[in-house]
N, C-alpha and C positions, 0 to 999 in steps of 0.2 A: 676371578683368579688373577693373582699378581704375576708380573713378569718373572719373578723368581720362582714361583710355583710352576709356571709354564716351562721354564728352563729345566727345572727338576724332572718334569715329565719327559722331556727330550733326552735327558741324561739316562733314562731307563732304557732307551733304544740302543741296542748294541751297534747299530749302523753309525750312530753319531757319538759314540762314547769317547772318541779321541779329540773331539772338538772342544774348544775352550768355552767357558761360561759366556763370554762376550759373543763368540761366533754362533753359539746356539741361540742366544737372544736375537741376534740379527737374522738368523735363519727363520725362526718361527714368526718374526715380525714381517718377513717377506712373503709368507705363505698365506693364501686365502683361507678363510674359515667358513665352513659350510655347516648348516643345521639340517638334521634329518628327523622327521617325525617318526614315532613308533610304527613299525611295519613298512617303512619306506625302503626301497632297495637302492643301494649305492651302485651295484651292478649285478648282473645275472651270469650264470654259467654259460660259457660260449661267447660272451661279449668280447670285443677287442679291448685289450687293456693298454692304458697309457698313463695311469696315475697310481701313486701310493697315498694311502689314507692313514693319518695318525690321530688316534682318539684323544680329544681334549677332555670331554665329559660324556657321561652316558655309557652305553654298551652296544656293541655290534655282535651279531651272531653269524657264523659262517655255516652254510647249509648246502647240501647236495639235493638235487631234484626237489626244489621248493614248490610248495603249493600242490603237491601230488601225494598219493598214498605212500609213496616210497621216500618221502622227505626224511633226510637224516641230518641232524644238527651235529656239526663237528666240534665246535668250540665257541666260547664267548671271547670277545676282545674288548678290554676296558681301557681306562685312561692310561696313556703312556705306551699302549700297544699299537700295532700297525698291521695293515693288510694290503695286499696288492703289490708287494715288492718285485715279483717276477715280471711285472709289466715294465719295469724300469730297465730290464736286461733284454727281454725278447721283443724286438720291434714288431713282429707280427704275431705275438703270442696272444692266446685267448684265455679268458678267465676260466679256471678249473672248478670254481665253486661260486655260489651266490653269496652276497653279503647284504644284510638288511639291518636296520636299527631295531634293537629290542626295546628301546625307549627313546625319548627325546635325546638325541646325541649330536654333539658338535665334533667336527673333525677338521684338522688341517689337511690341505690337499697339495701334494707335490707331483707335478707332471714330469714326464720323461725329459722334456726340454729343460725344466728347472733342475732336475737331478744332474743332467749333463753339464749344466752351468756350475753346479755345486762341485762336481768332480774337477772342473777346471780350476776352481778356487781352492779346493782341498783335495788333491789327488789321492790322498790315503783313504778316501771314502771308497775307492774302487777295491782296495784290498779288504776293507771291512765287509763290503758286500759279497766278495768272493768267499770269505771265511764263513759268513752267516749262511749263504746259500749252500755251501758244502756241508755244514753241520745239519741244516734242515733236510737236505737230500739223504745224508747218511742216516739220520734219525728215521725218515720216512721209509728208507729201504729196510732197516732192521725191523721196523714195526710191521711192514708188509710181509716180510719173509716169516716172521714169527706167527703172524696171523694166518698165512698160507699153510704152514705146518699144522697148526691147530685145526684148521678147517678141513684139511685133507684127512686128518685122523677121524674127524666126525663123519666125513663122507662114507667111511667104511661101514658105519652103522645105518646110513641113510637108506640102504636098500629095504629095510624093514620099517622105515619111518618116513612116509611120504612127505609130510609137512616139513620135517627137518631137511630132507633132500632138497626141497624147493628153496628153503632159506639158504642152504649152502651154495646152490647154483647162483643165486643173486649175489652172494658174497664173492664167488669166483669171478663173475662178470665185472665186479668192481675192481678186483685186483688186476684183471686183464686190461681194463681201461687205464689203470695207473701205469702199467708196463708200456702201454701204447703211448701214453703221455711222455714217459721217459725216453722212448724211441724218438718221438717228435722233437723233444728238447735237444737230444743229441744231434739229430739231423740239422737242426737250426744253428748249431755251432759251426758246422762245416760250411765252406763258401758256396753260395748259390751260383756264382759265375767266376771263372778264372780270368786273370788279366790276359790281354793279347796285345803285343806291341809289334812295331815294324820289324824288329830284329828277332823276337822270340815268340814262340807259342808254347802253351802249357796244357797239360791233360792230367786227369786223375780218375780213379775208380776206387770204390770201397765195397767190401762184401762181408758184413758181420756174420759170425758163426751162430749167433742167437739174435733175438729180437733187438737187443741192444748189445754193444760191444765196447772194446777198450782201445781200438785203433782210432787215430785222428790224423788230419792233414790240414794244411792251409797254404794258400799262395796269395800274398798281399803286397800292396805297393808301399814303399818306404820313401823317405826324402832322397833328393839328389840322384834321381834316375836309378834307383835300386829297387829290387823286389825281394821280399822275404819268402823263403820256401821251407816248409815245415812238415815233418812226418813223425808220428810217435806210435808206440805200441805198449799199452799197459799190460803188465803180467796178469795172466788169467783172462776171463771174459765174463760177459753177462752184466747184470746191474751193478755190482760192486766196481767192476772195471770202468763202466760208463761214468759213475760218479767221480772216480779218481781221474778219469780222462778229462771231464769237464773242468776240474780244478787245475790240472796240469796245463791244459790248453789256455785257460784264462790267464794263468800266471805268465806263461811264455809270451802271449800277445801283449800283456801289460808292460813287460820289460822290453820287448822288441820295439815298441813304439817310442822308447826313449833314445833310440839311435845308437845303441851300443853294439859291440862286436858279438858274433855268435857265442864265443867262449864266455864273455862277460854276462850275456843273457842267461846261458845255461847254468853258470855258477850261482847267479843270484836266485834262479828258480829252484835249484837244488837246495839252497839254504832255506828258502821259504817252505819247500815241501818237507824237508827233514824237521823243521821246527813245528809245522802244523800236523804232520802225519801221525796217526795213532794206530796204524795197522802195519802189516808186513808188505804192502803193495809197493811196486816200483814201476818205472816207465823208461823204456829205451827211446831215445829221441835223436833225430838228426835235424839241425836247424842251420840253414845257410842263407847267405845274402848274395844275390846276383847283381853285379854291376852291368847295367845295360849298355854303358859306353865302352868299357874295356873288355866285356865278355868274361870277366873273372868271377868264378863262383867260390867264395870262401865259406867254409862251414865247419861246424863242430859236431862230433859224434859222441853221444853218451850211450855206449853199449849197443848201438843200432847197427843194422846191416850196412856195409860199405856200398856206395853207389856203383852203378854200372854205366859205362859210356859205349854207345854204338856209333862208330865213325861213318862218314859218308860212303866209305868203301865196304861197309858191312862188317868190319872187324869190331870185336867187343872186348873190352877190358874192364876188370874190376879195379877200382881205384886203390892206390896204396893205403894201408891202414895200420894202426897200432892199437894195442889194447885200451879199452876205456870202460868206464863204469856207468851203469844206469842211474838215473836220477831217483832220489828218495832212499838210497841205501844208507849212506852216511856222509858226513861233512869233514874235510873238503872232498870234492869230486875230482876224479881223474878223467880228462876229456881228450879226445883225438882231434886235433885242429889241423885242417888242411886247406889248400887252395888249388884250383885247377882252372886253366885258361881254355875256354871252349872255342873250337874252330867252326867255321861255316859248315852246316850239315850235321854237326854233332847232335846226338840225342842222349840226354842224361836221364837215368831212371833211379828213383828212390822206391824202396819196397819194404814191407814187413815180412817177418819170417813165416807168417802163415802161407805165403806163396811157395816157399821152398818145402815146407812141411806138409802141405796138402797131399793126401794119399788117394790112390785109385782103389777100386774094390778089392784088390789083392794085397793092399797095405803098403805098396811101394810109393815113397814120397816123390813129388814132382822134381825137386832137386835144383841146384844152381845151374847145372849144365844145360838142362832143358830151358830154363829162363834165358840163359845167354844165347842159345840157339834161336829161340823164337824172337828174342829182342834184336839179334843181328839181322834176321830176316825182315824186321820192321824198320830198319834204319832209314828207309826212304819215306816212311809214313810221317804224318803229323804226330805231335805228342799225344793227342787224345786218341788217335787211331791206334797208336802203339799200345796204350793202356787197354783199349777195348780188345785188341787182338790177344794180348797176354791173358786177360781174364777169361775171354771166351775159350781159349785153348785150355786153360786150367780147368774150367768147368766141364769141358768135354773129357779131359783126362780123368777127372773125378768120377764121372759117370754114375752119379747118384750116391756115392759113398758119403759117409758122415763127415761133415766139415769140422775139424778139430780147433781151428783158430781163425780169427779175423784175417782178412786179406785186404791190403791197401797198396795202391800204386800211385805214384806221382812222377810225371815226366816233364822235361822241358826240352824244346827243340830250337837250335840256332837256325834261323831261316836262311 
């Protein structure tokens, strides 16, 4: 196969569609080429993933439960197609299916380290990957829900059809596994460990209303002794919100790494979302930058709840605010831009409206005043202790009543 033919194969891959002919030629010349005999496995379900495979010749088959009575072939993958792209994003991700050669097959191999190198050379690859994964997740979600509806209808007849009932239970288990995978992916997006500095401590808690939800948060280091603080709330909940949440979080993090102001980040993200979005979903967001030297917290609100501050004397205030718009509604977006100088002992709280809207068994919402009261009583606590106290108090107040919305808390404390 000539270099031109190889380049044409790479042009079929949406991930690399914006690269030039010369860049694509250089890319596949840098990638190692592996040969796989018919029946050989590239990887198995549950293996740790760290590589993307692009088919040069032959065919791969993607299967679940290989070499068992329950083996299920999902699809074939031919020249110009690729498998294993999730491994380039999830550092601790595991393979969700097995891949083996259906015949003698040659593949180019791109490791996660090589992909990171490519993103440094061609930053727009990150946007392409976000778009591709969002489309795949949306397609998978639609297919899973359509399948679930059809199978639930069949289950009504399964009382009189033992064999049909057994088949439906197997299918239901497969769907539950997919939902659990979605929950694992969502949790992997959230930070494992929050920063801790000499001057500031941070805390966070999240409580989804369903197995997967639409709330998200992040606390991450930026250049020049600054820390980014993020919280968001996608309209609605469940799998659709989780998919939209993953897209919004990825876009915000990509723009935040470029060192722009919160308003600039949010404006660009809104432009991306309104351009890519094909549904009626939107997201409220508060993104701020904390200067560790000056103790100034500058932030922009896109329709999100205004922050609360508990001072060292126990007094609580809701920060001034003006109207703003959620991201994803239309372009341009109206944002509420603010700055606050934090004093020693101050405790700042960001929260989603699931906290205020949560109801007790009688239907009475928890409300802002209860939050302020508990938060004021927590003014001497660390940021994490304050989040724990608020969420524990909320769950006691809820007393087993149905949770209508996701609840997320992020706090920072001036030591």
